[in-house]
CHARMM internal coordinates of N, CA and C (Angstrom, degrees):
IC EDIT
DIST 1 N 1 CA 1.4449
DIST 1 CA 1 C 1.5228
ANGL 1 N 1 CA 1 C 109.05
DIST 1 C 2 N 1.3122
ANGL 1 CA 1 C 2 N 115.49
DIHE 1 N 1 CA 1 C 2 N 132.24
DIST 2 N 2 CA 1.4534
ANGL 1 C 2 N 2 CA 120.58
DIHE 1 CA 1 C 2 N 2 CA 177.79
DIST 2 CA 2 C 1.5275
ANGL 2 N 2 CA 2 C 109.52
DIHE 1 C 2 N 2 CA 2 C -91.94
DIST 2 C 3 N 1.3210
ANGL 2 CA 2 C 3 N 114.82
DIHE 2 N 2 CA 2 C 3 N 148.95
DIST 3 N 3 CA 1.4547
ANGL 2 C 3 N 3 CA 120.60
DIHE 2 CA 2 C 3 N 3 CA 179.09
DIST 3 CA 3 C 1.5188
ANGL 3 N 3 CA 3 C 108.04
DIHE 2 C 3 N 3 CA 3 C -106.70
DIST 3 C 4 N 1.3078
ANGL 3 CA 3 C 4 N 115.80
DIHE 3 N 3 CA 3 C 4 N 124.73
DIST 4 N 4 CA 1.4647
ANGL 3 C 4 N 4 CA 121.33
DIHE 3 CA 3 C 4 N 4 CA -179.25
DIST 4 CA 4 C 1.5218
ANGL 4 N 4 CA 4 C 110.24
DIHE 3 C 4 N 4 CA 4 C -76.02
DIST 4 C 5 N 1.3232
ANGL 4 CA 4 C 5 N 115.71
DIHE 4 N 4 CA 4 C 5 N 142.38
DIST 5 N 5 CA 1.4642
ANGL 4 C 5 N 5 CA 120.49
DIHE 4 CA 4 C 5 N 5 CA 175.38
DIST 5 CA 5 C 1.5261
ANGL 5 N 5 CA 5 C 109.26
DIHE 4 C 5 N 5 CA 5 C -72.70
DIST 5 C 6 N 1.3270
ANGL 5 CA 5 C 6 N 115.87
DIHE 5 N 5 CA 5 C 6 N 166.26
DIST 6 N 6 CA 1.4682
ANGL 5 C 6 N 6 CA 119.77
DIHE 5 CA 5 C 6 N 6 CA 177.56
DIST 6 CA 6 C 1.5214
ANGL 6 N 6 CA 6 C 110.22
DIHE 5 C 6 N 6 CA 6 C -59.50
DIST 6 C 7 N 1.3222
ANGL 6 CA 6 C 7 N 116.69
DIHE 6 N 6 CA 6 C 7 N -39.14
DIST 7 N 7 CA 1.4654
ANGL 6 C 7 N 7 CA 120.49
DIHE 6 CA 6 C 7 N 7 CA 179.66
DIST 7 CA 7 C 1.5343
ANGL 7 N 7 CA 7 C 110.72
DIHE 6 C 7 N 7 CA 7 C -63.35
DIST 7 C 8 N 1.3322
ANGL 7 CA 7 C 8 N 116.29
DIHE 7 N 7 CA 7 C 8 N -45.30
DIST 8 N 8 CA 1.4619
ANGL 7 C 8 N 8 CA 119.86
DIHE 7 CA 7 C 8 N 8 CA 179.99
DIST 8 CA 8 C 1.5281
ANGL 8 N 8 CA 8 C 110.57
DIHE 7 C 8 N 8 CA 8 C -63.83
DIST 8 C 9 N 1.3276
ANGL 8 CA 8 C 9 N 117.01
DIHE 8 N 8 CA 8 C 9 N -42.21
DIST 9 N 9 CA 1.4665
ANGL 8 C 9 N 9 CA 119.89
DIHE 8 CA 8 C 9 N 9 CA 177.56
DIST 9 CA 9 C 1.5234
ANGL 9 N 9 CA 9 C 110.45
DIHE 8 C 9 N 9 CA 9 C -60.07
DIST 9 C 10 N 1.3054
ANGL 9 CA 9 C 10 N 116.78
DIHE 9 N 9 CA 9 C 10 N -42.21
DIST 10 N 10 CA 1.4626
ANGL 9 C 10 N 10 CA 120.80
DIHE 9 CA 9 C 10 N 10 CA 177.47
DIST 10 CA 10 C 1.5278
ANGL 10 N 10 CA 10 C 110.22
DIHE 9 C 10 N 10 CA 10 C -60.60
DIST 10 C 11 N 1.3237
ANGL 10 CA 10 C 11 N 116.34
DIHE 10 N 10 CA 10 C 11 N -45.11
DIST 11 N 11 CA 1.4638
ANGL 10 C 11 N 11 CA 120.78
DIHE 10 CA 10 C 11 N 11 CA -179.55
DIST 11 CA 11 C 1.5216
ANGL 11 N 11 CA 11 C 111.55
DIHE 10 C 11 N 11 CA 11 C -66.66
DIST 11 C 12 N 1.3353
ANGL 11 CA 11 C 12 N 117.24
DIHE 11 N 11 CA 11 C 12 N -35.19
DIST 12 N 12 CA 1.4540
ANGL 11 C 12 N 12 CA 121.17
DIHE 11 CA 11 C 12 N 12 CA 177.65
DIST 12 CA 12 C 1.5283
ANGL 12 N 12 CA 12 C 110.61
DIHE 11 C 12 N 12 CA 12 C -64.30
DIST 12 C 13 N 1.3135
ANGL 12 CA 12 C 13 N 116.28
DIHE 12 N 12 CA 12 C 13 N -32.13
DIST 13 N 13 CA 1.4685
ANGL 12 C 13 N 13 CA 120.74
DIHE 12 CA 12 C 13 N 13 CA 178.69
DIST 13 CA 13 C 1.5209
ANGL 13 N 13 CA 13 C 111.42
DIHE 12 C 13 N 13 CA 13 C -59.17
DIST 13 C 14 N 1.3297
ANGL 13 CA 13 C 14 N 117.28
DIHE 13 N 13 CA 13 C 14 N -29.85
DIST 14 N 14 CA 1.4637
ANGL 13 C 14 N 14 CA 119.92
DIHE 13 CA 13 C 14 N 14 CA 178.47
DIST 14 CA 14 C 1.5261
ANGL 14 N 14 CA 14 C 110.59
DIHE 13 C 14 N 14 CA 14 C -58.84
DIST 14 C 15 N 1.3161
ANGL 14 CA 14 C 15 N 116.16
DIHE 14 N 14 CA 14 C 15 N -42.50
DIST 15 N 15 CA 1.4676
ANGL 14 C 15 N 15 CA 120.56
DIHE 14 CA 14 C 15 N 15 CA 179.40
DIST 15 CA 15 C 1.5175
ANGL 15 N 15 CA 15 C 110.82
DIHE 14 C 15 N 15 CA 15 C -69.72
DIST 15 C 16 N 1.3223
ANGL 15 CA 15 C 16 N 116.15
DIHE 15 N 15 CA 15 C 16 N -41.72
DIST 16 N 16 CA 1.4652
ANGL 15 C 16 N 16 CA 121.14
DIHE 15 CA 15 C 16 N 16 CA -179.86
DIST 16 CA 16 C 1.5272
ANGL 16 N 16 CA 16 C 110.48
DIHE 15 C 16 N 16 CA 16 C -59.16
DIST 16 C 17 N 1.3338
ANGL 16 CA 16 C 17 N 116.10
DIHE 16 N 16 CA 16 C 17 N -33.19
DIST 17 N 17 CA 1.4608
ANGL 16 C 17 N 17 CA 120.39
DIHE 16 CA 16 C 17 N 17 CA -178.66
DIST 17 CA 17 C 1.5198
ANGL 17 N 17 CA 17 C 112.73
DIHE 16 C 17 N 17 CA 17 C -88.37
DIST 17 C 18 N 1.3390
ANGL 17 CA 17 C 18 N 117.27
DIHE 17 N 17 CA 17 C 18 N 8.21
DIST 18 N 18 CA 1.4563
ANGL 17 C 18 N 18 CA 120.21
DIHE 17 CA 17 C 18 N 18 CA 169.78
DIST 18 CA 18 C 1.5124
ANGL 18 N 18 CA 18 C 117.58
DIHE 17 C 18 N 18 CA 18 C 106.77
DIST 18 C 19 N 1.3167
ANGL 18 CA 18 C 19 N 118.57
DIHE 18 N 18 CA 18 C 19 N -3.22
DIST 19 N 19 CA 1.4661
ANGL 18 C 19 N 19 CA 119.80
DIHE 18 CA 18 C 19 N 19 CA 177.63
DIST 19 CA 19 C 1.5290
ANGL 19 N 19 CA 19 C 109.44
DIHE 18 C 19 N 19 CA 19 C -68.23
DIST 19 C 20 N 1.3189
ANGL 19 CA 19 C 20 N 116.34
DIHE 19 N 19 CA 19 C 20 N 145.53
DIST 20 N 20 CA 1.4604
ANGL 19 C 20 N 20 CA 120.00
DIHE 19 CA 19 C 20 N 20 CA 178.59
DIST 20 CA 20 C 1.5237
ANGL 20 N 20 CA 20 C 109.87
DIHE 19 C 20 N 20 CA 20 C -77.97
DIST 20 C 21 N 1.3306
ANGL 20 CA 20 C 21 N 116.17
DIHE 20 N 20 CA 20 C 21 N 160.22
DIST 21 N 21 CA 1.4634
ANGL 20 C 21 N 21 CA 120.20
DIHE 20 CA 20 C 21 N 21 CA 176.93
DIST 21 CA 21 C 1.5235
ANGL 21 N 21 CA 21 C 110.59
DIHE 20 C 21 N 21 CA 21 C -58.94
DIST 21 C 22 N 1.3277
ANGL 21 CA 21 C 22 N 116.70
DIHE 21 N 21 CA 21 C 22 N -40.35
DIST 22 N 22 CA 1.4633
ANGL 21 C 22 N 22 CA 120.13
DIHE 21 CA 21 C 22 N 22 CA -179.94
DIST 22 CA 22 C 1.5228
ANGL 22 N 22 CA 22 C 111.51
DIHE 21 C 22 N 22 CA 22 C -63.12
DIST 22 C 23 N 1.3242
ANGL 22 CA 22 C 23 N 116.80
DIHE 22 N 22 CA 22 C 23 N -42.49
DIST 23 N 23 CA 1.4570
ANGL 22 C 23 N 23 CA 121.17
DIHE 22 CA 22 C 23 N 23 CA 179.43
DIST 23 CA 23 C 1.5260
ANGL 23 N 23 CA 23 C 110.76
DIHE 22 C 23 N 23 CA 23 C -64.35
DIST 23 C 24 N 1.3149
ANGL 23 CA 23 C 24 N 116.56
DIHE 23 N 23 CA 23 C 24 N -43.98
DIST 24 N 24 CA 1.4691
ANGL 23 C 24 N 24 CA 121.04
DIHE 23 CA 23 C 24 N 24 CA 179.85
DIST 24 CA 24 C 1.5214
ANGL 24 N 24 CA 24 C 110.31
DIHE 23 C 24 N 24 CA 24 C -63.79
DIST 24 C 25 N 1.3307
ANGL 24 CA 24 C 25 N 116.14
DIHE 24 N 24 CA 24 C 25 N -44.62
DIST 25 N 25 CA 1.4689
ANGL 24 C 25 N 25 CA 120.28
DIHE 24 CA 24 C 25 N 25 CA -179.91
DIST 25 CA 25 C 1.5232
ANGL 25 N 25 CA 25 C 110.55
DIHE 24 C 25 N 25 CA 25 C -59.16
DIST 25 C 26 N 1.3120
ANGL 25 CA 25 C 26 N 116.78
DIHE 25 N 25 CA 25 C 26 N -44.49
DIST 26 N 26 CA 1.4644
ANGL 25 C 26 N 26 CA 120.82
DIHE 25 CA 25 C 26 N 26 CA 179.61
DIST 26 CA 26 C 1.5295
ANGL 26 N 26 CA 26 C 110.55
DIHE 25 C 26 N 26 CA 26 C -64.84
DIST 26 C 27 N 1.3160
ANGL 26 CA 26 C 27 N 116.33
DIHE 26 N 26 CA 26 C 27 N -45.32
DIST 27 N 27 CA 1.4657
ANGL 26 C 27 N 27 CA 122.00
DIHE 26 CA 26 C 27 N 27 CA -178.71
DIST 27 CA 27 C 1.5271
ANGL 27 N 27 CA 27 C 111.77
DIHE 26 C 27 N 27 CA 27 C -61.46
DIST 27 C 28 N 1.3456
ANGL 27 CA 27 C 28 N 115.96
DIHE 27 N 27 CA 27 C 28 N -42.20
DIST 28 N 28 CA 1.4622
ANGL 27 C 28 N 28 CA 120.42
DIHE 27 CA 27 C 28 N 28 CA -177.15
DIST 28 CA 28 C 1.5250
ANGL 28 N 28 CA 28 C 112.95
DIHE 27 C 28 N 28 CA 28 C -88.10
DIST 28 C 29 N 1.3300
ANGL 28 CA 28 C 29 N 116.65
DIHE 28 N 28 CA 28 C 29 N -11.27
DIST 29 N 29 CA 1.4569
ANGL 28 C 29 N 29 CA 119.91
DIHE 28 CA 28 C 29 N 29 CA -177.50
DIST 29 CA 29 C 1.5220
ANGL 29 N 29 CA 29 C 112.34
DIHE 28 C 29 N 29 CA 29 C 69.27
DIST 29 C 30 N 1.3244
ANGL 29 CA 29 C 30 N 115.85
DIHE 29 N 29 CA 29 C 30 N 38.11
DIST 30 N 30 CA 1.4643
ANGL 29 C 30 N 30 CA 121.53
DIHE 29 CA 29 C 30 N 30 CA -179.20
DIST 30 CA 30 C 1.5196
ANGL 30 N 30 CA 30 C 108.62
DIHE 29 C 30 N 30 CA 30 C -126.15
DIST 30 C 31 N 1.3173
ANGL 30 CA 30 C 31 N 115.67
DIHE 30 N 30 CA 30 C 31 N 165.95
DIST 31 N 31 CA 1.4575
ANGL 30 C 31 N 31 CA 120.65
DIHE 30 CA 30 C 31 N 31 CA 177.48
DIST 31 CA 31 C 1.5250
ANGL 31 N 31 CA 31 C 110.03
DIHE 30 C 31 N 31 CA 31 C -79.45
DIST 31 C 32 N 1.3225
ANGL 31 CA 31 C 32 N 115.01
DIHE 31 N 31 CA 31 C 32 N 139.04
DIST 32 N 32 CA 1.4588
ANGL 31 C 32 N 32 CA 121.13
DIHE 31 CA 31 C 32 N 32 CA 179.62
DIST 32 CA 32 C 1.5305
ANGL 32 N 32 CA 32 C 111.35
DIHE 31 C 32 N 32 CA 32 C -55.63
DIST 32 C 33 N 1.3190
ANGL 32 CA 32 C 33 N 117.04
DIHE 32 N 32 CA 32 C 33 N -39.83
DIST 33 N 33 CA 1.4696
ANGL 32 C 33 N 33 CA 119.62
DIHE 32 CA 32 C 33 N 33 CA -176.36
DIST 33 CA 33 C 1.5314
ANGL 33 N 33 CA 33 C 111.62
DIHE 32 C 33 N 33 CA 33 C -63.77
DIST 33 C 34 N 1.3362
ANGL 33 CA 33 C 34 N 117.62
DIHE 33 N 33 CA 33 C 34 N -30.67
DIST 34 N 34 CA 1.4637
ANGL 33 C 34 N 34 CA 120.51
DIHE 33 CA 33 C 34 N 34 CA 176.37
DIST 34 CA 34 C 1.5232
ANGL 34 N 34 CA 34 C 109.80
DIHE 33 C 34 N 34 CA 34 C -67.40
DIST 34 C 35 N 1.3188
ANGL 34 CA 34 C 35 N 116.11
DIHE 34 N 34 CA 34 C 35 N -42.97
DIST 35 N 35 CA 1.4606
ANGL 34 C 35 N 35 CA 120.67
DIHE 34 CA 34 C 35 N 35 CA -177.45
DIST 35 CA 35 C 1.5247
ANGL 35 N 35 CA 35 C 112.08
DIHE 34 C 35 N 35 CA 35 C -67.10
DIST 35 C 36 N 1.3121
ANGL 35 CA 35 C 36 N 117.21
DIHE 35 N 35 CA 35 C 36 N -39.68
DIST 36 N 36 CA 1.4697
ANGL 35 C 36 N 36 CA 119.37
DIHE 35 CA 35 C 36 N 36 CA -177.99
DIST 36 CA 36 C 1.5274
ANGL 36 N 36 CA 36 C 112.07
DIHE 35 C 36 N 36 CA 36 C -67.71
DIST 36 C 37 N 1.3084
ANGL 36 CA 36 C 37 N 116.98
DIHE 36 N 36 CA 36 C 37 N -17.45
DIST 37 N 37 CA 1.4788
ANGL 36 C 37 N 37 CA 120.40
DIHE 36 CA 36 C 37 N 37 CA 176.67
DIST 37 CA 37 C 1.5232
ANGL 37 N 37 CA 37 C 111.90
DIHE 36 C 37 N 37 CA 37 C -72.30
DIST 37 C 38 N 1.3260
ANGL 37 CA 37 C 38 N 117.06
DIHE 37 N 37 CA 37 C 38 N -17.55
DIST 38 N 38 CA 1.4635
ANGL 37 C 38 N 38 CA 120.17
DIHE 37 CA 37 C 38 N 38 CA 179.00
DIST 38 CA 38 C 1.5190
ANGL 38 N 38 CA 38 C 111.53
DIHE 37 C 38 N 38 CA 38 C -54.16
DIST 38 C 39 N 1.3206
ANGL 38 CA 38 C 39 N 115.92
DIHE 38 N 38 CA 38 C 39 N -38.01
DIST 39 N 39 CA 1.4618
ANGL 38 C 39 N 39 CA 120.49
DIHE 38 CA 38 C 39 N 39 CA -176.16
DIST 39 CA 39 C 1.5281
ANGL 39 N 39 CA 39 C 110.96
DIHE 38 C 39 N 39 CA 39 C -56.23
DIST 39 C 40 N 1.3169
ANGL 39 CA 39 C 40 N 116.92
DIHE 39 N 39 CA 39 C 40 N -42.18
DIST 40 N 40 CA 1.4547
ANGL 39 C 40 N 40 CA 120.30
DIHE 39 CA 39 C 40 N 40 CA 179.15
DIST 40 CA 40 C 1.5179
ANGL 40 N 40 CA 40 C 113.88
DIHE 39 C 40 N 40 CA 40 C -83.99
DIST 40 C 41 N 1.3237
ANGL 40 CA 40 C 41 N 116.03
DIHE 40 N 40 CA 40 C 41 N -41.15
DIST 41 N 41 CA 1.4686
ANGL 40 C 41 N 41 CA 120.21
DIHE 40 CA 40 C 41 N 41 CA -177.31
DIST 41 CA 41 C 1.5266
ANGL 41 N 41 CA 41 C 112.22
DIHE 40 C 41 N 41 CA 41 C -65.11
DIST 41 C 42 N 1.2995
ANGL 41 CA 41 C 42 N 115.66
DIHE 41 N 41 CA 41 C 42 N -40.30
DIST 42 N 42 CA 1.4612
ANGL 41 C 42 N 42 CA 120.88
DIHE 41 CA 41 C 42 N 42 CA -174.93
DIST 42 CA 42 C 1.5224
ANGL 42 N 42 CA 42 C 110.39
DIHE 41 C 42 N 42 CA 42 C -119.82
DIST 42 C 43 N 1.3111
ANGL 42 CA 42 C 43 N 116.10
DIHE 42 N 42 CA 42 C 43 N 49.26
DIST 43 N 43 CA 1.4685
ANGL 42 C 43 N 43 CA 121.84
DIHE 42 CA 42 C 43 N 43 CA -173.05
DIST 43 CA 43 C 1.5292
ANGL 43 N 43 CA 43 C 112.76
DIHE 42 C 43 N 43 CA 43 C -56.02
DIST 43 C 44 N 1.3223
ANGL 43 CA 43 C 44 N 117.82
DIHE 43 N 43 CA 43 C 44 N -43.43
DIST 44 N 44 CA 1.4678
ANGL 43 C 44 N 44 CA 120.18
DIHE 43 CA 43 C 44 N 44 CA -178.36
DIST 44 CA 44 C 1.5251
ANGL 44 N 44 CA 44 C 110.73
DIHE 43 C 44 N 44 CA 44 C -65.62
DIST 44 C 45 N 1.3263
ANGL 44 CA 44 C 45 N 117.25
DIHE 44 N 44 CA 44 C 45 N -44.04
DIST 45 N 45 CA 1.4665
ANGL 44 C 45 N 45 CA 120.68
DIHE 44 CA 44 C 45 N 45 CA 178.48
DIST 45 CA 45 C 1.5218
ANGL 45 N 45 CA 45 C 110.15
DIHE 44 C 45 N 45 CA 45 C -64.33
DIST 45 C 46 N 1.3238
ANGL 45 CA 45 C 46 N 115.44
DIHE 45 N 45 CA 45 C 46 N -41.63
DIST 46 N 46 CA 1.4619
ANGL 45 C 46 N 46 CA 120.98
DIHE 45 CA 45 C 46 N 46 CA -179.03
DIST 46 CA 46 C 1.5212
ANGL 46 N 46 CA 46 C 110.54
DIHE 45 C 46 N 46 CA 46 C -59.99
DIST 46 C 47 N 1.3273
ANGL 46 CA 46 C 47 N 116.07
DIHE 46 N 46 CA 46 C 47 N -47.53
DIST 47 N 47 CA 1.4627
ANGL 46 C 47 N 47 CA 121.01
DIHE 46 CA 46 C 47 N 47 CA -179.83
DIST 47 CA 47 C 1.5197
ANGL 47 N 47 CA 47 C 110.52
DIHE 46 C 47 N 47 CA 47 C -62.53
DIST 47 C 48 N 1.3190
ANGL 47 CA 47 C 48 N 116.76
DIHE 47 N 47 CA 47 C 48 N -42.61
DIST 48 N 48 CA 1.4640
ANGL 47 C 48 N 48 CA 120.59
DIHE 47 CA 47 C 48 N 48 CA 179.71
DIST 48 CA 48 C 1.5243
ANGL 48 N 48 CA 48 C 111.06
DIHE 47 C 48 N 48 CA 48 C -62.72
DIST 48 C 49 N 1.3339
ANGL 48 CA 48 C 49 N 117.21
DIHE 48 N 48 CA 48 C 49 N -45.58
DIST 49 N 49 CA 1.4618
ANGL 48 C 49 N 49 CA 120.61
DIHE 48 CA 48 C 49 N 49 CA -179.30
DIST 49 CA 49 C 1.5224
ANGL 49 N 49 CA 49 C 111.66
DIHE 48 C 49 N 49 CA 49 C -60.92
DIST 49 C 50 N 1.3301
ANGL 49 CA 49 C 50 N 116.63
DIHE 49 N 49 CA 49 C 50 N -43.83
DIST 50 N 50 CA 1.4622
ANGL 49 C 50 N 50 CA 119.54
DIHE 49 CA 49 C 50 N 50 CA -179.98
DIST 50 CA 50 C 1.5260
ANGL 50 N 50 CA 50 C 111.86
DIHE 49 C 50 N 50 CA 50 C -70.31
DIST 50 C 51 N 1.3205
ANGL 50 CA 50 C 51 N 117.07
DIHE 50 N 50 CA 50 C 51 N -37.07
DIST 51 N 51 CA 1.4700
ANGL 50 C 51 N 51 CA 119.48
DIHE 50 CA 50 C 51 N 51 CA 176.93
DIST 51 CA 51 C 1.5217
ANGL 51 N 51 CA 51 C 111.07
DIHE 50 C 51 N 51 CA 51 C -62.98
DIST 51 C 52 N 1.3382
ANGL 51 CA 51 C 52 N 116.18
DIHE 51 N 51 CA 51 C 52 N -42.53
DIST 52 N 52 CA 1.4630
ANGL 51 C 52 N 52 CA 120.48
DIHE 51 CA 51 C 52 N 52 CA 178.25
DIST 52 CA 52 C 1.5291
ANGL 52 N 52 CA 52 C 110.57
DIHE 51 C 52 N 52 CA 52 C -63.55
DIST 52 C 53 N 1.3355
ANGL 52 CA 52 C 53 N 117.04
DIHE 52 N 52 CA 52 C 53 N -41.00
DIST 53 N 53 CA 1.4679
ANGL 52 C 53 N 53 CA 120.80
DIHE 52 CA 52 C 53 N 53 CA 179.18
DIST 53 CA 53 C 1.5291
ANGL 53 N 53 CA 53 C 110.83
DIHE 52 C 53 N 53 CA 53 C -65.22
DIST 53 C 54 N 1.3315
ANGL 53 CA 53 C 54 N 116.66
DIHE 53 N 53 CA 53 C 54 N -41.01
DIST 54 N 54 CA 1.4606
ANGL 53 C 54 N 54 CA 120.37
DIHE 53 CA 53 C 54 N 54 CA 177.63
DIST 54 CA 54 C 1.5225
ANGL 54 N 54 CA 54 C 111.04
DIHE 53 C 54 N 54 CA 54 C -62.78
DIST 54 C 55 N 1.3293
ANGL 54 CA 54 C 55 N 116.42
DIHE 54 N 54 CA 54 C 55 N -41.02
DIST 55 N 55 CA 1.4587
ANGL 54 C 55 N 55 CA 120.29
DIHE 54 CA 54 C 55 N 55 CA 179.86
DIST 55 CA 55 C 1.5294
ANGL 55 N 55 CA 55 C 110.79
DIHE 54 C 55 N 55 CA 55 C -65.90
DIST 55 C 56 N 1.3305
ANGL 55 CA 55 C 56 N 117.28
DIHE 55 N 55 CA 55 C 56 N -41.71
DIST 56 N 56 CA 1.4732
ANGL 55 C 56 N 56 CA 120.25
DIHE 55 CA 55 C 56 N 56 CA 177.33
DIST 56 CA 56 C 1.5311
ANGL 56 N 56 CA 56 C 110.40
DIHE 55 C 56 N 56 CA 56 C -60.96
DIST 56 C 57 N 1.3308
ANGL 56 CA 56 C 57 N 116.43
DIHE 56 N 56 CA 56 C 57 N -42.66
DIST 57 N 57 CA 1.4730
ANGL 56 C 57 N 57 CA 120.29
DIHE 56 CA 56 C 57 N 57 CA 179.34
DIST 57 CA 57 C 1.5223
ANGL 57 N 57 CA 57 C 110.54
DIHE 56 C 57 N 57 CA 57 C -63.83
DIST 57 C 58 N 1.3271
ANGL 57 CA 57 C 58 N 117.12
DIHE 57 N 57 CA 57 C 58 N -41.94
DIST 58 N 58 CA 1.4664
ANGL 57 C 58 N 58 CA 121.13
DIHE 57 CA 57 C 58 N 58 CA 179.72
DIST 58 CA 58 C 1.5266
ANGL 58 N 58 CA 58 C 110.50
DIHE 57 C 58 N 58 CA 58 C -65.36
DIST 58 C 59 N 1.3248
ANGL 58 CA 58 C 59 N 117.05
DIHE 58 N 58 CA 58 C 59 N -37.48
DIST 59 N 59 CA 1.4643
ANGL 58 C 59 N 59 CA 121.07
DIHE 58 CA 58 C 59 N 59 CA -179.90
DIST 59 CA 59 C 1.5298
ANGL 59 N 59 CA 59 C 111.57
DIHE 58 C 59 N 59 CA 59 C -66.94
DIST 59 C 60 N 1.3246
ANGL 59 CA 59 C 60 N 117.19
DIHE 59 N 59 CA 59 C 60 N -24.48
DIST 60 N 60 CA 1.4636
ANGL 59 C 60 N 60 CA 120.88
DIHE 59 CA 59 C 60 N 60 CA -179.37
DIST 60 CA 60 C 1.5262
ANGL 60 N 60 CA 60 C 113.23
DIHE 59 C 60 N 60 CA 60 C -84.56
DIST 60 C 61 N 1.3257
ANGL 60 CA 60 C 61 N 117.30
DIHE 60 N 60 CA 60 C 61 N -11.59
DIST 61 N 61 CA 1.4623
ANGL 60 C 61 N 61 CA 120.08
DIHE 60 CA 60 C 61 N 61 CA 179.70
DIST 61 CA 61 C 1.5195
ANGL 61 N 61 CA 61 C 110.03
DIHE 60 C 61 N 61 CA 61 C -69.74
DIST 61 C 62 N 1.3325
ANGL 61 CA 61 C 62 N 115.60
DIHE 61 N 61 CA 61 C 62 N 144.21
DIST 62 N 62 CA 1.4823
ANGL 61 C 62 N 62 CA 117.66
DIHE 61 CA 61 C 62 N 62 CA 178.03
DIST 62 CA 62 C 1.5249
ANGL 62 N 62 CA 62 C 110.55
DIHE 61 C 62 N 62 CA 62 C -66.12
DIST 62 C 63 N 1.3034
ANGL 62 CA 62 C 63 N 114.88
DIHE 62 N 62 CA 62 C 63 N 143.14
DIST 63 N 63 CA 1.4708
ANGL 62 C 63 N 63 CA 121.15
DIHE 62 CA 62 C 63 N 63 CA 178.30
DIST 63 CA 63 C 1.5232
ANGL 63 N 63 CA 63 C 108.79
DIHE 62 C 63 N 63 CA 63 C -81.68
DIST 63 C 64 N 1.3493
ANGL 63 CA 63 C 64 N 116.67
DIHE 63 N 63 CA 63 C 64 N 138.78
DIST 64 N 64 CA 1.4756
ANGL 63 C 64 N 64 CA 119.00
DIHE 63 CA 63 C 64 N 64 CA 177.16
DIST 64 CA 64 C 1.5326
ANGL 64 N 64 CA 64 C 110.02
DIHE 63 C 64 N 64 CA 64 C -64.98
DIST 64 C 65 N 1.3324
ANGL 64 CA 64 C 65 N 115.36
DIHE 64 N 64 CA 64 C 65 N 145.33
DIST 65 N 65 CA 1.4764
ANGL 64 C 65 N 65 CA 118.84
DIHE 64 CA 64 C 65 N 65 CA -179.81
DIST 65 CA 65 C 1.4862
ANGL 65 N 65 CA 65 C 111.91
DIHE 64 C 65 N 65 CA 65 C -92.44
END
COOR INIT
IC SEED 1 N 1 CA 1 C
IC BUILD
């Protein structure tokens, strides 16, 4: 298992928050194919980031009365 740097984790957050791979690649000045490898290289971090984002979204939903 590879460990993502703080910078990579920050950059991964862009995708978690809805930016497209193309947008992220342009913003970071990197190739899209490098960025899409994050999913496999940093699978545990990726899963954690998306789980946290899903939980935040669920917490923002209105509670039934």
